[in-house]
C-alpha positions in Angstrom: -73.2 -147.1 146.8 -74.5 -146.9 142.8 -74.4 -143.2 141.1 -76.6 -142.5 138.1 -76.9 -139.3 136.4 -79.1 -138.7 133.4 -77.3 -137.0 130.5 -76.7 -138.7 126.4 -74.5 -141.0 125.2 -70.9 -140.7 125.3 -68.0 -141.0 121.8 -67.2 -144.7 121.4 -66.2 -146.7 118.2 -67.0 -150.0 117.9 -65.3 -152.8 115.9 -66.7 -154.8 112.9 -68.0 -158.0 113.4 -68.9 -159.0 110.0 -72.0 -161.7 109.2 -69.9 -164.3 106.7 -68.0 -165.2 110.3 -71.4 -165.8 112.1 -72.8 -167.6 109.2 -75.5 -165.0 109.0 -75.5 -165.0 105.3 -77.3 -167.9 105.5 -80.0 -167.0 108.0 -83.6 -167.0 106.1 -84.1 -162.9 106.1 -80.7 -162.8 103.9 -82.4 -165.4 101.7 -86.2 -163.9 101.2 -87.1 -160.1 100.4 -86.9 -157.8 103.2 -88.2 -154.7 104.3 -87.6 -152.8 107.2 -89.8 -150.1 108.5 -88.9 -147.3 110.7 -91.9 -145.6 112.5 -90.7 -142.1 114.2 -88.3 -142.0 111.0 -87.3 -138.0 111.6 -87.2 -138.3 115.2 -83.6 -138.0 117.0 -83.7 -141.6 118.0 -83.9 -142.8 114.2 -81.7 -140.5 113.2 -78.8 -140.2 116.2 -78.8 -144.5 116.9 -81.7 -146.5 114.5 -80.4 -145.4 111.2 -76.8 -145.5 111.9 -77.1 -148.9 113.1 -78.8 -149.8 110.0 -75.8 -148.5 108.1 -73.7 -151.0 110.1 -75.4 -153.7 109.5 -75.4 -153.1 105.8 -71.8 -152.2 105.5 -70.7 -155.7 107.8 -72.9 -157.8 105.3 -76.0 -158.1 108.0 -78.2 -156.5 105.3 -79.2 -157.8 102.2 -78.6 -156.1 98.9 -82.5 -156.3 98.2 -83.5 -154.8 101.6 -85.5 -151.7 101.4 -85.8 -149.5 104.4 -88.9 -147.4 104.5 -88.9 -144.2 107.0 -92.6 -143.5 108.1 -92.9 -140.2 109.3 -95.0 -136.9 110.0 -93.2 -134.2 108.3 -94.0 -133.8 104.4 -90.8 -135.4 102.5 -89.8 -136.9 99.2 -87.2 -139.9 99.4 -84.5 -137.9 98.0 -85.6 -135.2 100.2 -85.2 -137.4 103.2 -81.8 -138.9 101.7 -80.3 -135.8 101.9 -81.7 -135.1 105.5 -80.4 -138.4 107.1 -77.0 -138.3 105.1 -75.2 -135.9 107.9 -76.6 -137.9 110.3 -74.7 -140.7 109.1 -71.3 -138.7 108.4 -71.5 -137.4 112.3 -72.9 -140.4 113.7 -70.2 -141.0 116.6 -71.5 -144.6 117.3 -69.5 -146.2 113.8 -65.8 -145.8 112.5 -64.6 -144.4 109.3 -64.6 -148.0 107.3 -68.5 -148.4 108.0 -69.1 -144.8 107.2 -67.6 -145.4 103.4 -70.6 -147.4 102.8 -72.9 -144.3 103.2 -73.0 -144.0 99.0 -73.8 -147.4 98.6 -76.7 -147.6 101.5 -78.6 -144.3 101.3 -80.5 -145.3 97.6 -81.8 -148.3 100.3 -83.8 -145.7 102.1 -87.3 -144.7 101.4 -90.0 -142.5 102.5 -93.8 -142.2 103.7 -95.5 -139.1 105.5 -98.4 -140.7 107.4 -100.1 -140.6 110.8 -99.4 -143.3 113.6 -103.6 -143.4 114.1 -104.5 -143.8 110.8 -105.1 -147.1 109.4 -105.2 -145.3 106.0 -102.0 -144.6 105.8 -100.6 -147.8 107.2 -102.9 -149.6 104.3 -100.9 -147.2 101.7 -98.0 -147.8 103.7 -98.3 -151.8 103.0 -99.0 -151.0 99.2 -95.4 -148.7 99.1 -93.7 -152.0 100.7 -94.9 -154.1 98.6 -94.6 -151.9 95.2 -91.0 -151.6 96.8 -90.7 -155.7 97.5 -91.7 -156.4 94.1 -88.6 -154.7 92.8 -86.0 -156.7 94.6 -84.0 -159.4 94.0 -84.3 -162.0 96.5 -82.7 -165.1 96.4 -85.7 -166.8 97.5 -89.1 -164.4 96.4 -91.6 -166.4 97.5 -91.2 -165.3 101.0 -91.4 -161.6 102.0 -90.0 -160.7 106.1 -91.4 -157.4 107.2 -89.9 -155.6 110.1 -91.2 -152.7 112.4 -89.3 -150.5 114.0 -91.1 -148.4 116.7 -89.1 -144.9 117.5 -92.1 -143.6 118.7 -93.9 -142.2 122.1 -95.4 -145.1 124.0 -98.9 -143.5 123.4 -99.2 -144.7 119.7 -97.4 -148.1 119.9 -101.4 -149.7 120.3 -102.4 -148.0 117.3 -99.4 -148.6 115.0 -99.5 -152.4 115.9 -103.5 -152.5 115.4 -102.7 -150.9 112.1 -99.8 -153.3 111.5 -101.9 -156.4 112.0 -104.8 -155.0 109.8 -102.5 -154.2 106.8 -99.1 -154.7 106.9 -98.2 -157.8 108.0 -96.2 -160.5 105.7 -98.3 -163.4 104.6 -95.0 -165.6 103.2 -92.6 -164.7 105.9 -92.1 -163.1 109.5 -93.3 -159.8 110.3 -91.1 -158.8 113.6 -92.1 -155.4 115.9 -89.2 -153.7 117.9 -90.5 -151.6 120.6 -88.1 -149.2 122.1 -88.8 -147.4 125.4 -90.4 -145.7 127.2 -92.3 -149.0 127.5 -95.4 -147.0 129.0 -95.1 -144.4 132.3 -95.3 -147.1 135.1 -95.7 -150.2 135.7 -99.6 -150.5 135.3 -99.3 -148.8 132.1 -96.4 -151.3 130.9 -98.4 -154.4 132.0 -101.0 -153.1 130.2 -99.3 -152.4 127.1 -97.5 -155.3 127.0 -101.2 -157.4 127.7 -102.5 -155.8 124.6 -100.0 -156.1 122.2 -99.6 -159.6 123.2 -103.0 -160.0 122.3 -102.3 -158.5 118.4 -98.8 -160.6 118.5 -97.5 -163.8 119.8 -94.5 -163.3 121.7 -92.0 -164.2 119.3 -92.8 -161.4 116.7 -92.5 -158.7 119.4 -89.0 -157.6 120.6 -88.6 -155.2 123.4 -85.5 -153.1 122.6 -83.2 -150.9 124.8 -80.3 -149.8 122.0 -78.1 -149.2 124.8 -77.4 -152.9 125.4 -76.2 -153.3 121.7 -73.0 -150.7 122.6 -69.9 -152.8 122.9 -69.1 -151.8 126.2 -72.7 -153.5 127.6 -72.0 -156.3 125.1 -68.4 -157.1 126.6 -69.2 -156.2 130.1 -70.2 -160.2 131.0 -67.5 -161.5 129.3 -65.1 -159.2 130.9 -66.2 -160.1 134.3 -66.4 -164.0 133.7 -62.9 -163.9 132.2 -61.2 -161.5 134.5 -59.9 -163.2 136.9 -58.8 -160.2 139.4 -61.4 -158.1 138.6 -64.4 -160.3 139.3 -63.4 -161.3 142.5 -63.2 -157.8 144.2 -66.6 -156.9 142.5 -68.6 -156.8 146.7 -69.0 -154.8 149.5 -65.7 -156.2 150.9 -63.4 -154.4 148.3 -65.1 -151.8 146.5 -66.8 -148.5 148.3 -69.0 -147.5 145.0 -69.3 -147.6 141.7 -70.3 -144.5 139.4 -72.7 -145.3 136.2 -72.5 -141.6 134.3 -74.6 -140.4 131.4 -73.8 -137.1 130.1 -74.2 -135.2 126.9 -72.3 -132.8 125.2 -75.3 -131.2 123.4 -78.6 -128.9 124.6 -81.9 -130.4 124.3 -82.4 -129.0 120.7 -86.2 -129.9 119.4 -86.4 -132.5 122.4 -88.1 -129.8 124.8 -91.7 -131.3 124.2 -90.5 -135.2 124.9 -88.6 -134.7 128.2 -91.9 -132.7 129.5 -93.6 -135.6 129.1 -91.4 -137.9 129.9 -88.3 -136.6 132.0 -85.0 -137.5 132.2 -86.0 -140.5 134.9 -88.0 -142.1 133.1 -86.4 -141.3 129.3 -82.7 -142.7 130.6 -82.5 -143.5 134.1 -84.3 -146.7 134.7 -84.3 -148.3 131.6 -80.7 -147.2 129.7 -78.7 -146.6 133.2 -80.4 -149.8 135.4 -79.6 -151.9 132.3 -76.1 -150.8 132.6 -76.5 -151.5 136.7 -77.7 -154.6 136.6 -74.8 -155.2 134.1 -72.4 -154.4 137.0 -74.2 -155.6 140.3 -75.5 -159.0 139.2 -74.4 -162.4 140.0 -72.8 -164.0 137.0 -74.9 -167.1 135.8 -73.6 -170.5 134.7 -73.8 -169.9 131.4 -73.0 -167.1 129.0 -73.2 -168.4 125.7 -75.1 -170.8 124.5 -79.8 -171.2 123.9 -79.8 -170.8 128.0 -77.3 -167.8 128.0 -79.9 -165.2 127.6 -82.3 -166.7 130.0 -80.0 -167.0 132.1 -78.6 -163.3 132.3 -82.2 -161.9 131.9 -83.0 -164.0 135.7 -80.4 -162.9 137.4 -80.5 -159.4 136.0 -84.2 -159.7 137.8 -82.9 -160.8 140.4 -80.7 -158.0 141.8 -83.5 -155.2 140.7 -85.5 -157.4 143.4 -82.2 -156.7 145.8 -82.9 -153.5 145.2 -83.4 -151.2 148.1 -86.3 -148.4 147.8 -84.4 -144.9 147.2 -83.7 -142.7 149.7 -85.2 -139.2 148.7 -82.2 -137.5 150.9 -80.2 -139.3 148.1 -81.9 -138.3 145.4 -80.7 -134.7 143.5 -82.9 -133.9 140.4 -82.6 -130.3 138.6 -83.1 -128.7 134.8 -80.1 -127.7 132.4 -79.6 -123.9 131.3 -78.3 -122.4 128.5 -74.7 -122.6 128.2 -71.9 -122.5 125.3 -74.9 -119.9 122.8 -77.1 -123.1 123.5 -80.9 -122.4 125.6 -82.0 -124.0 128.2 -84.5 -127.0 128.8 -87.1 -124.2 129.1 -86.4 -122.3 126.3 -86.5 -124.6 124.4 -89.3 -123.9 121.3 -90.8 -127.8 121.2 -92.4 -127.2 124.9 -96.2 -126.2 123.5 -97.9 -123.1 125.8 -100.3 -125.5 127.4 -97.1 -127.7 128.5 -95.0 -124.8 129.8 -96.1 -125.1 133.4 -96.0 -129.0 133.5 -92.1 -128.0 132.2 -91.2 -125.9 135.4 -91.4 -129.2 137.1 -89.9 -131.5 134.8 -86.4 -132.7 135.5 -83.7 -133.1 132.9 -80.7 -133.7 135.2 -80.9 -136.4 138.2 -78.8 -138.0 140.2 -79.1 -140.8 143.1 -77.7 -143.4 144.6 -78.9 -147.4 144.8 -78.1 -149.2 147.2 -78.9 -153.5 147.4 -79.7 -156.1 150.3 -78.0 -158.8 148.4 -74.7 -161.1 149.7 -73.1 -159.1 147.5 -73.3 -155.9 148.1 -74.9 -155.6 151.5 -73.3 -152.8 153.5 -71.3 -151.1 150.8 -69.5 -148.3 153.0 -71.2 -145.2 151.1 
């Protein structure tokens, strides 16, 4: 049995891995001009995950000194105002350590901001002009190559319009252009397949990266290695020795302005079918032959796909849905003021809590007792 509870992230501290140790300082993006644009820069994902991750990259040498980071969002802010906005988010980030936080003063001057709409080609044209101006001011070793990355911390309904605008006006003509697309990737199988197809018509596959930021967490990055090299644990991970495995994801804060987002998506689409199922597959899958080297990522992906195909249909009797109410002086989900009046009826039936049992028909897990 696998038990999944939707919620948020637990506190963690990660170990530093420096760029020099991986010879990342020799990568083309370290030598050419580099810009990173965060679409949805003022959103919950960007301030809690994306910008702290960029700070960590900067602190450990994975971002060159000539890189520029542009936030693109709907709020009306100046670059200075945005830096003041993001600074406490970096200081309070639970996923970076004190050594990394010491680099905040040198990181903030790299940040810029532009107000714009995700569906406006004109605003993306302004973004392209801004990127060109900022890139001219940098002192990259190889100024002939300009590399641009666009991180989509925005709703999936805005993916296509943003990608089309980037294709029309903001791509690099001398280096790579890459799109990093965050979950939720559509709202069901049909919309996900349609979105993948339409994005594929705009950009080749090697320029589009589908991102689940939970896979960057240290415990998940180490899970396969732990299973591979732990001669005591791995032989016991099967139905003969395990009664159940529980995967729990809990938050210690409220909805806090995300009520409108949850009304559109719900907790299952938000964290269960992506984050928690990624965790589930890493525990439940059979280990591939290779976990390092050029074939490793494909073999790991194939092993995860196989265990998902072994997953049995969920039994409604083993699913519990609910909503969080106010506690500790913080409002509950239905009291969140980001839920629009026209969304109120839908919000009453939207789950912000989920617990479900997942079973597998595989040699490893068939017949797990409970």
